[in-house]
C-alpha positions in Angstrom: 167.4 81.3 126.9 164.3 82.1 129.2 160.9 82.9 129.2 158.9 86.6 129.9 157.2 84.0 132.6 160.3 82.9 133.9 162.9 85.4 134.5 159.2 87.7 136.2 158.9 84.9 138.7 162.9 85.0 139.0 163.4 87.8 139.5 159.9 89.6 141.2 158.4 87.2 142.5 155.0 87.2 142.5 152.9 86.5 145.7 149.7 87.0 147.6 150.0 89.3 150.2 153.1 90.5 149.4 154.3 93.5 151.4 155.2 94.9 148.6 154.2 97.2 145.7 153.6 95.9 142.5 155.9 98.6 140.9 158.8 96.9 143.5 162.1 96.0 141.8 163.8 93.6 143.8 167.1 94.1 141.1 167.9 97.1 139.8 170.2 98.5 137.2 173.2 99.7 140.3 172.2 96.7 142.3 176.0 95.2 142.8 176.2 91.5 141.2 179.2 88.9 141.5 180.3 88.2 137.8 180.6 85.2 136.1 181.8 83.7 132.6 180.1 81.5 131.2 182.8 81.0 128.6 184.4 79.5 131.2 182.3 79.0 134.3 184.3 81.2 136.5 183.4 84.0 138.7 184.4 87.4 136.2 188.2 88.5 137.1 186.8 92.3 138.1 184.2 90.2 141.1 181.4 92.4 141.4 178.8 93.9 139.2 176.2 96.3 137.8 172.9 94.2 136.8 173.1 96.4 134.1 175.6 94.6 132.7 174.3 90.8 133.0 172.4 90.8 130.1 169.6 88.7 131.9 169.0 91.2 134.9 169.9 93.8 132.1 166.1 92.7 131.0 165.0 91.9 134.0 165.5 96.2 134.9 164.5 97.0 132.6 160.5 98.5 130.8 158.6 95.5 129.0 155.5 96.8 127.2 153.0 94.0 126.0 149.9 93.3 124.1 146.4 92.5 125.4 144.1 92.2 123.1 145.6 94.1 120.8 146.0 96.6 122.6 149.5 98.0 122.8 149.6 98.4 126.6 152.8 99.4 129.0 155.6 100.6 129.9 155.5 98.5 133.2 158.1 96.9 135.4 159.2 92.9 135.0 156.7 93.0 138.5 154.2 94.0 137.4 154.4 92.2 133.7 153.9 89.0 136.4 152.2 89.9 138.5 149.8 90.1 134.5 150.8 86.9 133.8 149.5 85.9 136.5 146.3 87.1 136.0 145.9 86.1 133.3 147.4 82.6 133.6 144.6 82.3 136.2 141.3 83.4 133.7 142.9 80.5 131.3 142.7 78.4 134.2 139.0 79.2 135.6 140.0 81.4 138.4 142.0 78.8 139.7 145.9 78.9 139.0 148.2 76.3 138.8 151.6 76.5 140.1 154.4 74.5 139.0 158.0 74.4 140.5 
């Protein structure tokens, strides 16, 4: 399983100076992806499938809510959540964010 932070980083990398708006979705529910069967280790027989039929991508395309100082915030996109996580991490590290690959 992936953490929310990992999911955000994989699907919606938030980069300083990005030309994309914070609400840009890199993957939409209707994006076609190559299907893969984890249980067999093979590509899905149907070939291309909608992102919303792949659990991890369905979550990435969803609206998210989060709690900050006892207040529920949202709905936000996965990309907006990634930006919020980055900002919070930066505050925790004294304004300097350390990125690990």
